[in-house]
C-alpha positions in Angstrom: -9.5 -16.6 -8.9 -11.0 -14.0 -11.8 -8.8 -10.6 -11.3 -10.3 -7.9 -13.3 -10.2 -4.7 -12.5 -11.7 -1.5 -12.8 -11.2 2.2 -13.2 -13.8 4.9 -11.8 -14.7 7.9 -12.3 -14.5 7.3 -16.5 -10.9 6.1 -16.5 -10.7 3.2 -19.3 -11.0 -0.8 -18.2 -8.3 -2.8 -17.9 -8.1 -6.3 -17.7 -4.6 -7.6 -15.7 -4.4 -10.1 -13.2 -1.2 -9.2 -12.3 -0.6 -6.1 -10.3 2.4 -4.4 -11.8 4.7 -3.0 -9.3 8.4 -1.8 -8.7 8.9 -2.0 -4.9 11.5 1.9 -5.0 14.2 1.9 -2.0 16.1 5.3 -3.3 15.1 7.0 -0.2 16.4 5.1 2.7 20.1 4.5 1.0 19.9 0.7 1.9 22.6 -1.6 0.7 22.8 -4.3 -2.0 22.9 -7.4 0.8 19.1 -5.8 1.6 18.3 -5.2 -2.1 19.5 -9.0 -2.8 16.7 -10.5 0.2 14.1 -9.3 -2.3 15.0 -11.7 -4.8 14.7 -14.6 -2.2 10.4 -13.5 -1.4 8.7 -17.2 -2.5 5.6 -14.6 -3.3 1.9 -16.2 -4.2 1.2 -14.5 -7.5 -2.2 -15.4 -8.3 -3.3 -13.4 -5.4 -1.3 -10.6 -6.5 1.3 -11.3 -3.1 3.3 -8.6 -3.0 6.0 -6.6 -0.9 5.5 -3.0 0.1 6.6 0.1 3.0 4.2 0.9 5.5 5.6 4.2 7.3 4.8 4.9 10.7 6.6 6.2 14.2 9.0 3.4 16.5 5.9 3.1 18.7 3.9 1.7 16.6 5.9 0.1 14.9 6.8 -1.5 18.4 3.2 -3.0 18.6 2.8 -3.9 14.7 5.9 -6.1 15.5 4.1 -7.7 18.2 0.5 -8.1 16.7 0.3 -7.5 13.5 -2.4 -4.8 11.6 -5.6 -3.4 13.0 -7.9 -1.7 10.5 -9.7 -1.2 13.3 -7.6 1.3 14.0 -6.8 3.2 10.8 -8.2 6.4 10.4 -11.4 6.6 8.3 -10.6 10.4 7.1 -7.1 9.1 5.2 -8.2 9.6 1.4 -9.6 6.2 0.7 -10.7 5.3 4.0 -10.1 3.2 6.7 -8.3 0.9 5.7 -4.3 -0.1 6.0 -2.2 2.4 3.9 1.1 0.6 1.7 3.5 1.7 -0.6 6.0 1.0 -3.4 8.0 3.8 -3.4 9.5 3.8 0.0 9.7 7.8 -0.4 5.6 7.8 0.0 6.1 5.9 3.2 8.8 8.0 5.0 6.0 10.7 4.5 4.4 9.0 7.7 7.3 8.0 10.1 7.2 11.6 12.0 9.7 13.4 13.3 13.3 12.9 15.3 16.4 11.0 14.3 15.0 7.7 14.1 12.6 6.5 11.3 10.6 3.2 10.9 9.3 1.9 7.8 7.5 -1.7 8.0 8.8 -4.1 4.8 5.1 -6.0 4.8 3.3 -8.9 2.7 0.4 -8.1 1.2 -2.5 -9.6 -0.3 -3.9 -7.7 -2.8 -6.2 -10.6 -4.3 -8.9 -9.0 -6.6 -8.0 -5.1 -6.4 -10.3 -2.2 -7.8 -8.3 1.4 -9.4 -9.0 4.3 -8.9 -8.1 7.5 -9.4 -10.3 9.9 -7.2 -10.1 10.0 -3.2 -13.3 8.0 -1.6 -12.5 9.0 2.8 -15.1 7.5 4.9 -14.5 3.9 3.2 -14.4 0.9 5.6 -14.6 -1.6 2.8 -13.4 -2.5 -0.9 -16.3 -1.4 -3.4 -18.3 -4.3 -4.7 -17.3 -6.1 -7.2 -20.0 -8.2 -8.8 -23.6 -7.7 -6.7 -22.4 -8.4 -3.0 -19.1 -9.8 -4.0 -16.5 -7.2 -2.5 -12.8 -6.3 -4.4 -10.3 -7.6 -2.6 -8.3 -4.5 -1.5 -8.0 -1.0 -3.8 -5.1 0.1 -5.8 -5.1 3.9 -6.5 -3.1 5.3 -9.1 -1.6 7.8 -9.8 -3.1 11.6 -10.9 -1.8 14.7 -12.5 -5.2 16.4 -12.9 -5.0 19.3 -9.6 -4.1 23.0 -10.5 -2.2 23.6 -13.4 -2.1 19.6 -13.9 -0.5 19.2 -10.3 0.3 15.7 -8.8 -2.8 15.3 -6.7 -1.8 11.8 -6.0 2.5 11.6 -6.4 3.0 7.5 -5.8 0.5 4.8 -6.1 -1.4 3.8 -2.4 -2.6 -0.4 -1.7 -4.7 -0.2 0.0 -6.5 -3.2 2.6 -9.3 -3.1 4.4 -8.7 -6.8 6.5 -6.0 -7.8 8.6 -5.5 -11.1 7.5 -3.9 -9.4 4.2 -1.5 -7.4 5.4 1.7 -9.3 7.3 4.5 -7.2 8.7 7.4 -8.7 7.4 10.3 -6.9 8.9 11.1 -3.5 10.3 13.4 -1.0 8.5 15.3 1.8 10.6 16.9 4.5 9.6 17.8 7.9 10.2 17.8 10.9 7.3 21.2 12.2 6.5 
């Protein structure tokens, strides 16, 4: 599997074979025992398998745990179209958990495979772009972008988007309250 990562919009091309990421748990105040659990995941690096967060409300989390993710019901108005969105930063996923006292984030296994890197929004997308000819990339990695008004951040946290249900698995449900 040749994992060439291409950037669009005149960005530099790079040829990393693996996604470099750092799972960030800072915003949800997890215990040391929980943090140690991550060392025990046996991830398949050759297909860029990652452990990532997915923020949702409690009602939807029940369905996700029972039935898995479903790209068919994803919102096409998302910044990168109708995929399933994940983040390496719990703060990003916390933005999607809704109001109330109790909040839910799904800790998921995600296969990024041969991913496409971008910094620009691509609404209404239903699949990753073409890699070579009619062969598609497996997923999209949306990098941070600091080109808004007065150099403000348009994309503060990286987003990881897959368009195939078989590329993501809800491993754990994390329920928490904000203090």
